[in-house]
C-alpha positions as CSV (number, residue, x, y, z in Angstrom):
1,X,-35.8,-216.7,-185.4
2,X,-34.4,-213.2,-186.2
3,X,-30.9,-214.2,-185.2
4,X,-31.0,-217.4,-187.2
5,X,-32.3,-215.7,-190.3
6,X,-29.7,-212.9,-190.1
7,X,-27.0,-215.6,-189.7
8,X,-28.0,-217.5,-192.8
9,X,-29.2,-214.5,-194.9
10,X,-27.6,-211.3,-193.6
11,X,-29.6,-208.9,-195.8
12,X,-33.0,-210.3,-195.0
13,X,-35.9,-208.2,-193.6
14,X,-37.9,-210.1,-191.0
15,X,-41.6,-209.3,-191.1
16,X,-44.4,-211.0,-189.3
17,X,-47.5,-212.3,-191.1
18,X,-50.1,-209.6,-190.9
19,X,-52.9,-212.1,-191.4
20,X,-51.7,-214.3,-188.6
21,X,-51.4,-211.3,-186.3
22,X,-55.0,-210.4,-187.1
23,X,-56.2,-213.9,-186.5
24,X,-54.4,-214.1,-183.2
25,X,-55.9,-210.7,-182.3
26,X,-59.4,-212.0,-183.1
27,X,-58.9,-215.3,-181.3
28,X,-60.6,-214.3,-178.1
29,X,-63.0,-211.7,-179.4
30,X,-66.7,-212.4,-178.9
31,X,-68.9,-213.1,-181.9
32,X,-70.8,-209.9,-181.6
33,X,-67.6,-207.8,-181.7
34,X,-65.7,-209.9,-184.3
35,X,-66.5,-207.7,-187.4
36,X,-66.2,-204.5,-185.4
37,X,-62.7,-205.4,-184.1
38,X,-61.6,-206.7,-187.5
39,X,-62.7,-203.4,-189.0
40,X,-61.0,-201.4,-186.3
41,X,-57.7,-203.1,-187.0
42,X,-57.8,-202.2,-190.8
43,X,-56.6,-198.7,-190.4
44,X,-53.5,-200.0,-188.7
45,X,-52.2,-202.3,-191.4
46,X,-53.5,-200.1,-194.3
47,X,-51.8,-197.1,-193.0
48,X,-49.5,-195.2,-195.4
49,X,-46.4,-195.5,-193.2
50,X,-45.3,-196.9,-189.8
51,X,-45.8,-193.6,-188.0
52,X,-49.4,-193.4,-189.2
53,X,-50.0,-197.0,-188.4
54,X,-48.7,-196.4,-184.8
55,X,-51.1,-193.5,-184.4
56,X,-53.9,-195.8,-185.6
57,X,-52.8,-198.5,-183.1
58,X,-52.7,-196.0,-180.3
59,X,-56.2,-194.8,-181.3
60,X,-57.5,-198.4,-181.3
61,X,-56.0,-199.0,-177.9
62,X,-57.9,-195.9,-176.6
63,X,-61.1,-196.9,-178.3
64,X,-64.0,-198.7,-176.7
65,X,-63.0,-202.0,-178.4
66,X,-59.4,-201.5,-177.5
67,X,-60.3,-201.0,-173.8
68,X,-62.6,-204.0,-173.9
69,X,-59.8,-206.1,-175.5
70,X,-56.6,-204.7,-174.2
71,X,-54.5,-207.7,-175.1
72,X,-55.0,-206.9,-178.9
73,X,-53.1,-203.6,-178.7
74,X,-50.5,-205.3,-176.4
75,X,-50.0,-208.1,-178.9
76,X,-49.5,-205.6,-181.8
77,X,-47.1,-203.4,-179.7
78,X,-45.1,-206.5,-178.7
79,X,-44.8,-207.4,-182.3
80,X,-44.3,-203.9,-183.6
81,X,-40.6,-204.3,-184.6
82,X,-41.7,-207.2,-186.9
83,X,-44.7,-205.3,-188.2
84,X,-43.0,-202.1,-189.3
85,X,-40.9,-203.5,-192.2
86,X,-44.2,-204.0,-194.0
87,X,-44.7,-200.2,-194.2
88,X,-41.4,-199.8,-196.1
89,X,-43.0,-201.3,-199.2
90,X,-45.6,-199.9,-201.7
91,X,-49.2,-201.2,-201.7
92,X,-48.4,-203.5,-204.7
93,X,-45.8,-205.3,-202.7
94,X,-47.8,-205.3,-199.5
95,X,-50.7,-207.1,-201.2
96,X,-48.3,-210.0,-201.8
97,X,-46.4,-210.0,-198.5
98,X,-49.1,-209.4,-195.9
99,X,-49.6,-213.1,-195.6
100,X,-47.3,-216.1,-195.4
101,X,-50.0,-218.7,-196.2
102,X,-48.4,-219.7,-199.6
103,X,-45.0,-220.2,-198.0
104,X,-46.5,-222.2,-195.2
105,X,-48.4,-224.3,-197.6
106,X,-45.2,-225.2,-199.5
107,X,-43.3,-225.9,-196.3
108,X,-46.1,-228.2,-195.2
109,X,-46.0,-230.1,-198.5
110,X,-42.3,-230.5,-198.3
111,X,-42.3,-231.6,-194.7
112,X,-45.0,-234.2,-195.6
113,X,-42.7,-235.7,-198.2
114,X,-39.6,-235.7,-195.9
115,X,-41.5,-237.1,-192.9
116,X,-42.4,-240.3,-194.7
117,X,-38.7,-241.2,-195.2
118,X,-36.7,-242.5,-192.2
119,X,-33.4,-241.5,-193.7
120,X,-31.7,-240.5,-197.0
121,X,-28.6,-242.3,-198.3
122,X,-27.1,-239.0,-199.6
123,X,-27.9,-235.3,-199.6
124,X,-28.5,-235.5,-203.3
125,X,-31.3,-238.0,-202.7
126,X,-33.0,-235.6,-200.3
127,X,-32.6,-232.7,-202.8
128,X,-34.1,-234.9,-205.7
129,X,-37.1,-235.8,-203.5
130,X,-37.7,-232.1,-202.6
131,X,-37.3,-231.1,-206.3
132,X,-39.9,-233.7,-207.3
133,X,-42.2,-232.6,-204.5
134,X,-42.0,-229.0,-205.7
135,X,-42.7,-230.0,-209.3
136,X,-45.9,-231.8,-208.0
137,X,-47.0,-228.8,-205.9
138,X,-46.3,-226.4,-208.8
139,X,-49.1,-228.0,-210.8
140,X,-51.6,-226.5,-208.3
141,X,-50.3,-223.0,-208.9
142,X,-52.6,-222.2,-211.7
143,X,-53.2,-218.5,-211.3
144,X,-50.6,-216.0,-210.2
145,X,-51.5,-213.0,-208.1
146,X,-52.8,-210.1,-210.3
147,X,-50.4,-207.8,-208.3
148,X,-47.3,-209.9,-209.0
149,X,-46.0,-208.1,-212.2
150,X,-46.4,-204.6,-210.7
151,X,-44.8,-205.8,-207.5
152,X,-41.9,-207.5,-209.3
153,X,-41.0,-204.3,-211.1
154,X,-40.7,-202.6,-207.7
155,X,-38.8,-205.4,-206.1
156,X,-36.2,-205.3,-209.0
157,X,-35.7,-201.6,-208.2
158,X,-35.4,-202.2,-204.5
159,X,-33.5,-205.5,-204.5
160,X,-32.1,-205.7,-208.1
161,X,-28.8,-207.3,-207.2
162,X,-30.5,-210.0,-205.3
163,X,-33.4,-210.7,-207.7
164,X,-32.2,-210.2,-211.2
165,X,-30.0,-213.3,-211.4
166,X,-33.1,-215.5,-210.8
167,X,-35.4,-213.9,-213.3
168,X,-35.9,-215.8,-216.5
């Protein structure tokens, strides 16, 4: 994934979905420990920076829960290079990017539209169909995130040359 993304979009930062990482961590946790493990993971992804997050991850690994569920720390360590880009951003931006659920929802809706067609006569026909699907999906987007305007100001500062051409 990383190589394909860098080939298509050379300046892109690849970051794993924190919510999915948490869900995968909790997948095999017993019911009685579920809330405790979820709470023990919070200091990791809420840390101020990557170094503090790594200290929290190491502390979790050495804790009673970490020793009971060692695969959780291993999973985070194995994904660490895809987790740490998250800590380069401010809390305003982190609130928006810690999950990819909105992107996945849009991708699912677009795949659903394309899957029902066997073939497209032209590339333009496919683009028109995707455009119409996005317009339909857009009607469900009734409330923007309350963090969006603050995050957008920061994103313009960080990535101005890549964002400003697309701002209305």
